[in-house]
N, C-alpha and C positions, 0 to 999 in steps of 0.2 A: 257631673261631667259625663259626656257620652262619646262614643267613637263612631262617626258616620251614622248616627241615629241609633246605635246599639249601645248596650250598657258598657261594653269594653271591647278591646281589640279581638280577644279570643272568640266572643260570640259573633262579632261581625265577620271574622275570617271564616268560621264554620258556615255561617249563613251564605256568605259569598260563594264558597265552593259548592255547596249543595245546590244553590240556585243557578249557578253558571257553568258547571261541569256536567255535560250530558249524561255520563255514566252514573255519577253520584245522584243527579236529579232523578234518573230512572229508578235507581235503587231506592230512593226515598219514596217515590210514587208506588213502587211495588210493595214496599213495607207498609205504606198507608193503606193499600188495598187489602192486604192480608190481615190487618188488625183493626178491629172496629173502633178502638180508642187509642190511636198511636201516640207515643210519646218520644221526645227526642232521646231520652235515656235508652230506650230500646233500640232506636236507630243507631245511636252512638256505639252500642255494643256490637251491633251487626257490622257497622263500618270498621270498627276496631279489629274485628275478627277477619273480615274479607278484603278490606282495602289496605289496611295497615294502621298503625297507631296514631297517625296524624294527617292533617291536610298537607298538600304539597309545600305549604309555607311553614310547616313544622308545628302547627297548633294541634295538640292532642284532642281527639274526638271526645275523650273522657276528662278533659281538664276541669278541675274543680271551680275555676273562675267563670265558666260558661253559664250564662243566664238560660237555664233550661226552660223556664216559663216562656221566654221570648221565642225560643226555637220550637217549643210545642205549638205556639201560635203560627209560626212560619210554616211548620209541617201541616197544620190544619188547612192552611190557605193554598197549599200546592195543588196543582192540577186543575 
């Protein structure tokens, strides 16, 4: 079972916010430029530290249910 094409609601919600909020998108692009092999885990820690612990919908950036592999792929495709 999937949630809007993602493994679960948590993964979908994080991807939605990163892909559709200009400041989060720019932060992800900047993170991607700074690190040669960026991972969602690294970005999540950055977001947790500088943006707050969760998306505006309340999903924690570091939620253990998040499909990090899928978000690694999303991050690789940004820009």
